[in-house]
ZAKOLMAR-343710 format. One record per residue (C-alpha): residue in three letters; x, y, z. Coordinates in steps of 0.5 Angstrom, whole numbers, padded with zeros to 4 digits, always signed. Example, Ala and Ser with C-alpha at 12.3 -4.5 7.8 and 13.67 -1.06 7.14 Angstrom:
BEGIN
Ala+0025-0009+0016/Ser+0027-0002+0014/
% end
This chain:
BEGIN
Unk+0016-0028+0007/Unk+0009-0029+0011/Unk+0003-0029+0007/Unk-0002-0023+0007/Unk-0008-0021+0003/Unk-0010-0014+0001/Unk-0018-0013+0001/Unk-0016-0009-0005/Unk-0018-0016-0008/Unk-0025-0014-0006/Unk-0025-0007-0007/Unk-0032-0006-0011/Unk-0035-0009-0005/Unk-0037-0007+0002/Unk-0033-0010+0007/Unk-0037-0015+0012/Unk-0035-0020+0017/Unk-0038-0025+0012/Unk-0033-0023+0007/Unk-0027-0023+0011/Unk-0029-0030+0013/Unk-0028-0032+0006/Unk-0022-0028+0005/Unk-0019-0032+0011/Unk-0020-0038+0006/Unk-0014-0036+0003/Unk-0009-0038+0008/Unk-0007-0031+0010/Unk-0004-0029+0016/Unk-0004-0021+0015/Unk-0010-0018+0012/Unk-0009-0010+0010/Unk-0016-0006+0010/Unk-0016-0002+0004/Unk-0019+0005+0007/Unk-0024+0007+0002/Unk-0031+0009+0005/Unk-0035+0005+0000/Unk-0031-0001+0002/Unk-0029+0000+0009/Unk-0032+0006+0012/Unk-0027+0008+0017/Unk-0031+0014+0019/Unk-0037+0009+0021/Unk-0036+0007+0028/Unk-0041+0001+0027/Unk-0036-0001+0021/Unk-0030+0000+0025/Unk-0033-0004+0031/Unk-0035-0009+0027/Unk-0028-0010+0024/Unk-0025-0010+0031/Unk-0029-0015+0033/Unk-0027-0020+0027/Unk-0020-0019+0028/Unk-0020-0020+0036/Unk-0024-0027+0034/Unk-0019-0029+0029/Unk-0011-0030+0029/Unk-0010-0025+0024/Unk-0006-0019+0024/Unk-0009-0012+0021/Unk-0006-0007+0017/Unk-0009-0001+0013/Unk-0007+0002+0006/Unk-0009+0010+0007/Unk-0014+0013+0003/Unk-0013+0015-0004/Unk-0020+0017-0006/Unk-0024+0023-0003/Unk-0031+0023-0003/Unk-0032+0031-0003/Unk-0033+0031-0010/Unk-0039+0026-0010/Unk-0037+0022-0016/Unk-0038+0015-0016/Unk-0032+0011-0015/Unk-0029+0005-0019/Unk-0023+0002-0019/Unk-0021+0006-0025/Unk-0022+0013-0022/Unk-0016+0017-0021/Unk-0013+0018-0014/Unk-0015+0025-0011/Unk-0012+0025-0005/Unk-0005+0028-0005/Unk-0001+0029+0002/Unk+0004+0033-0002/Unk+0000+0037-0007/Unk+0002+0044-0009/Unk-0005+0046-0007/Unk-0005+0047+0001/Unk-0013+0046+0001/Unk-0012+0039-0002/Unk-0006+0038+0003/Unk-0010+0039+0009/Unk-0016+0035+0006/Unk-0011+0029+0005/Unk-0008+0030+0012/Unk-0015+0030+0015/Unk-0018+0024+0011/Unk-0011+0020+0013/Unk-0012+0022+0020/Unk-0020+0019+0020/Unk-0017+0013+0017/Unk-0012+0012+0023/Unk-0017+0013+0028/Unk-0020+0006+0027/Unk-0013+0004+0030/Unk-0016+0006+0037/Unk-0020+0000+0036/Unk-0017-0005+0031/Unk-0010-0007+0033/Unk-0006-0005+0027/Unk+0001-0006+0025/Unk+0002-0002+0019/Unk-0001+0004+0015/Unk+0002+0004+0008/Unk+0002+0011+0005/Unk+0003+0014-0002/Unk+0007+0021-0003/Unk+0005+0024-0009/Unk+0001+0023-0016/Unk+0004+0021-0022/Unk+0006+0028-0024/Unk+0009+0030-0018/Unk+0017+0032-0019/Unk+0023+0031-0014/Unk+0024+0038-0011/Unk+0025+0042-0005/Unk+0018+0044-0004/Unk+0016+0036-0005/Unk+0021+0035+0000/Unk+0019+0040+0005/Unk+0011+0038+0004/Unk+0013+0030+0005/Unk+0017+0032+0012/Unk+0011+0036+0014/Unk+0006+0031+0012/Unk+0010+0025+0016/Unk+0012+0029+0022/Unk+0004+0030+0023/Unk+0002+0023+0021/Unk+0008+0020+0025/Unk+0006+0024+0031/Unk-0002+0021+0030/Unk+0000+0014+0029/Unk+0005+0012+0034/Unk+0001+0013+0040/Unk-0004+0008+0037/Unk+0002+0003+0036/Unk+0002+0004+0028/Unk+0008+0004+0024/Unk+0008+0008+0018/Unk+0011+0005+0011/Unk+0012+0009+0005/Unk+0011+0006-0001/Unk+0015+0007-0008/Unk+0010+0010-0013/Unk+0011+0011-0021/Unk+0013+0019-0019/Unk+0020+0022-0018/Unk+0018+0023-0011/Unk+0017+0016-0009/Unk+0022+0013-0012/Unk+0026+0008-0006/Unk+0032+0013-0006/Unk+0028+0019-0005/Unk+0024+0016+0000/Unk+0030+0014+0004/Unk+0033+0021+0003/Unk+0026+0024+0006/Unk+0026+0019+0012/Unk+0034+0021+0013/Unk+0033+0028+0013/Unk+0027+0028+0018/Unk+0030+0023+0022/Unk+0024+0019+0022/Unk+0027+0013+0026/Unk+0020+0009+0027/Unk+0018+0010+0019/Unk+0019+0004+0015/Unk+0018+0002+0007/Unk+0013-0002+0003/Unk+0016-0005-0003/Unk+0011-0005-0009/Unk+0014-0010-0014/Unk+0009-0008-0019/Unk+0011-0001-0019/Unk+0018-0002-0018/Unk+0017-0006-0025/Unk+0015+0000-0029/Unk+0020+0005-0032/Unk+0019+0012-0029/Unk+0020+0017-0034/Unk+0027+0020-0034/Unk+0028+0028-0033/Unk+0031+0031-0039/Unk+0038+0032-0036/Unk+0038+0025-0033/Unk+0040+0018-0036/Unk+0034+0014-0037/Unk+0038+0008-0034/Unk+0039+0012-0027/Unk+0031+0014-0027/Unk+0028+0008-0026/Unk+0029+0003-0020/Unk+0028-0005-0021/Unk+0026-0009-0016/Unk+0033-0012-0014/Unk+0035-0005-0013/Unk+0029-0003-0009/Unk+0031-0009-0004/Unk+0038-0006-0004/Unk+0036+0001-0002/Unk+0030+0000+0003/Unk+0035-0005+0006/Unk+0033-0008+0013/Unk+0027-0003+0014/Unk+0023-0006+0009/Unk+0017-0009+0012/Unk+0012-0011+0007/Unk+0012-0012+0000/Unk+0006-0011-0005/Unk+0005-0017-0010/Unk+0002-0016-0016/Unk+0004-0017-0024/Unk+0004-0013-0030/Unk+0008-0012-0037/Unk+0012-0007-0035/Unk+0008-0001-0038/Unk+0002+0000-0034/Unk+0000-0001-0026/Unk-0005-0007-0028/Unk-0005-0011-0021/Unk-0005-0018-0025/Unk-0004-0024-0021/Unk+0003-0026-0021/Unk+0005-0030-0027/Unk+0001-0026-0031/Unk+0006-0021-0033/Unk+0013-0020-0034/Unk+0016-0020-0027/Unk+0021-0025-0025/Unk+0018-0028-0018/Unk+0024-0033-0017/Unk+0028-0026-0016/Unk+0023-0023-0011/Unk+0023-0030-0007/Unk+0030-0030-0007/Unk+0031-0023-0005/Unk+0026-0023+0000/Unk+0029-0030+0003/Unk+0036-0027+0004/Unk+0033-0022+0008/Unk+0035-0023+0016/Unk+0027-0021+0017/Unk+0023-0023+0011/Unk+0018-0018+0010/Unk+0010-0019+0009/Unk+0008-0021+0002/Unk+0002-0018+0001/Unk-0002-0020-0005/Unk-0006-0014-0008/Unk-0010-0016-0014/Unk-0015-0012-0018/Unk-0022-0015-0019/Unk-0028-0012-0022/Unk-0035-0013-0020/Unk-0039-0019-0021/Unk-0033-0024-0021/Unk-0033-0030-0016/Unk-0030-0028-0010/Unk-0029-0035-0007/Unk-0025-0037-0014/Unk-0021-0031-0013/Unk-0019-0033-0006/Unk-0018-0040-0008/Unk-0013-0037-0013/Unk-0010-0033-0008/Unk-0008-0039-0004/Unk-0005-0042-0010/Unk-0001-0036-0011/Unk+0002-0036-0004/Unk+0004-0043-0005/Unk+0007-0042-0012/Unk+0011-0036-0009/Unk+0013-0040-0003/Unk+0009-0036+0002/
% end
């Protein structure tokens, strides 16, 4: 795997060139911008130009995680805030809001040469249904048409809901004939059991990490690396939860084209950024990235 670092590590802070220079100390060869306006304001032309200039000055690949949070309600953000943007919401107005925000974020690729854009489909309560499939196809068709001319490959991420299991994401891509869309395997999400439907055996309703690797196959482009105890999406450092990281390394190294290993850790305000970056470097070394 190639070492990547998500700015989720410093999500409470405003992203600046100085902070990016600090993150560069992790040894990452790819940095994923987490698109949240309080952190990286992709609607601010100056902020986008600043990031574009930084990436042009450093031999680091850029990618982006699409927005999860809306600023329309005026609430103050914290990492404990529930995502509010849903591309497949049952409410048409909410779908439009999420789509508009995603397109605003993708516009940053006009200046920042981004490789990937990671997308969430649905929230925890979303169920697998004909409606969810149709809404997913509509969203991806629009976003792909917007992203492709910018040279950005969309990646669908597995989540802890019925729509965004690896199996269902692959089915959506196959139905839509979206040959240019790949996948991001979030190992933390894959480690969490997904509640079963009443008529479905629990063993068939959850997707383990090894199964997810097999399902995504050679269209797997990126891994989101963080740990948990199997119950809550805690975004812990590798080794602080119960994920078998030797298995992750083995499965990744067996691929013909190993994916980017993107460290996606959560932190609160007030922590030592330099210490966290050093810990990131140590994590890459322990994971053989």
